[in-house]
N, C-alpha and C positions, 0 to 999 in steps of 0.2 A: 563701793570698794570692799566693804566688809563681807558681803555675800560672795564675792570672788575668792577672798582669802579663806573663808570657811569651806568653800567647795574644794579648793586645792588641798587644804589640810585634812579634810575628810578622806582623801585618797591615800593618805599615809597614816590614817587612824589617830589623828590628833584633833581633839575638840577644844574649843575656846570656851572659858566660862564668861559670864556676863561682864565681869570687871575687865577681862582681857579684851573682849570685843570693844568696849567703850574706849579702852586705852589705844587700841589700833585706830579707831575712828578719829579720836582727838589728835593722835600723831599725824595722821594723814591730813587733817585740816590745818594743823600748824605747819606741816611741810609745804603745803600748797600756798598758804598765806605768806610765809617767810620767803618762799622761792621767788615771789614777786619783787622782793627787796634785795635779796642777796642770792648769789648763784649756788644753790645747794644740789640740784639734780636736773638733768635733762629729761628725766622720766617723770611725767606728771599725770598721765591718764590713770584713772582709778584702777583699771584692770592691770595695767603695767606696773603700777606701784605695788599692788597686792602680790603680784607674781615675782617681779624682778628685784624688789627691795625687801618686802616683808617675808614672803615665803622663802625666797632665796636665803635670807639670813637665818631662818629657822632650820634650814637643812643642816646647819652646823650641829644641831642637837640630834639629828638622825644619824650622824656619822662620827660623833665624838662623845666619849663617856665623860661627863662633867660631874664631879663629886659634889655633894651637898656643901654649900658654903664656899665653894671654890673662889679664889681670887682671880679675876679675869680682867685683862687690859686689852682694849680695842685700840690699836695703834693706827693713827691717821684715820680716825673714825668718820670724818666728814659730817654728813647729816645724821650720823648715829647708827650706821650699818656695819657689822651685824649687832653691835652692842645693845642698842635699845630693844629690838625685838627679842634678843636673848633674855634680857632682864624682865620683860613682860611675861615671857614663857616660864622663866625660872627666877622668881623673885628672891630666892635664897642666895644667889651668887652675889659676891662682892665685886661690883663693877667699877672699873676706871675707864674713862673715855679721854683719849689724848688726841689733840689736834693742834696744828701750827697756827691756825687762823682764829683770832679772838672772836670774830663775828659768828663763826660756827659754834664756838663754845657758848656764846650768848644764846644762840638758838637752842642748843642742847640743854642749857640751864632752864629755859622756858619749858621745854618738853618735859624734863624731869619733874619740874614743879607742878605742871598741869596734870601729869600722869601719876603723880605721887610716887615717884621712883627715887630710891636712894642711890646715888652714884657720885664718885669723885670725878670732877672735871678738871683737866689740866691743859693749859695753853702752852705747849712746848713743841719744838721740833723733835721728831722721833729719836734722832741720834743724840740730842742733848739730854733728853729724858733717860736714855739708856746709860748715861754716865753719872746720873744722879744716884747717890748711895741710898736715897729713900725709895727709889724705884727699881734699881738694878737688882735682878735676881730675887724679886719679891713676889712673883706671881705664879700661880699654878698653871695658868694658860695665858699666852699672848696670841692674839689673833689679828688679822688684817684682811681687808677685802678691797680689791681693785686699787691698790696703791702703787705697786712696782713689780718688776720681774723678780722671780724667786731668789736669784743670787744677790740682789740688792735688799729685798724684803727680809731675808733671814738675818742680815746684819743689823737691820733696824729693830727686829723683834726679839731675836734670841737673847740679847743682854737682859731683857726684862724677866726671863723665865728662870725660876729656881731649879735647883738640882732635882731631876726626875719629873720636872714639869714638862709642858708641851707648848710647842709653837704650832699654830693651826693656820695654814694659808688657804684662803678661799679664792679659787682661781676659775677661769673660764676653760674653754676647750683646749687651750695650749698648756694647761697645767702640768701634764706629764712631761712634755718636752722641756718646759721651764725647769722642772725638778731635775731632769737628767743633766741639764746644764749647770745646776746649782749644787750637785752632790759634793763637789770639792769644797765649796763655801760652807756647806752645812757641817762637814767634817771639821773644817778649820775652827768653826764656832762651837765645837763640842756637841754636835747634834747627831742623832741617828734616826733615819726615816722609819717610822712605824707602819704607816699606811698611805696609799695614794688611791683614792676612790673616785671613779668617774661615774657620772650619772646625768640624767636629763631632767630639766624642769618640765612641767606639764605641757608647755608649748614646744618642746623639743630642743630648747637651748641646752648646749653642753656645759657641764660644770665639773670641776675637780676640787676635791678637798685633800690637802696634804697634811699629815700629822707627823711632827718631828719631836722626838724625845730628847731632852737635854741630859747628857751623861756626865758632864763635868762643868766646872766654872768657865764662863766666857773669858778667853784671854784678855788681859787688861787693856791691850791696845785697841780693842773693839768696843763700841762702834767708832770708826774713824770720823773725821770731819766730813761734812756733806760733799764738799768739792772732791775729796779723794774717793768717797764711795761712788760718786757719779762718774768720775773719769777713769777709775780703775776698780770696777766691781770684782769681788772675790770670784775665783773660778777653781 
């Protein structure tokens, strides 16, 4: 697995040090082991994991300016993507991983312990965390990958972002279309689209990264309850 990852990163002029190499190797081993017990990912082949999980997560850093020591929350992190790869590449960030399933948090706790990574792990639903005064508008960056359509995702993530902070959505080939359908929702949630960058992974898969800046406080009524978000997404 690590040889694949190294070759992909070399193409974008990124080199891993020995600590980072071992961290990715251990992460892959834990992902494979735990995936036999709990459903973490359908992608398990070494080359696929290297490309579609590790490299894909790292493309965040190729498209977003992350200040030293930035507070970053990965909303609906699942098996730790993109949060854990970001922390491996940028140990200086203050990382929070949030997920609704406790078994995934247990996995991530094991990963952080084995990789010697410092991160805050929170077992909450996204909309619940967004109403928590200890989390609301506390982060420089809120990000999410493969969780929901943009008009839903922005309601989950924007409440975590502080004023002038950023919401970063990691999307597939439909990213720009989703963004166009979510522009009203983004405006309602006090956001302004900064960039929408489309690119391809080394295997040709299409990706889109959308960066939204927060211009004002999130209106108090957001995020709504899960049932309302699902039945009546913002538009």
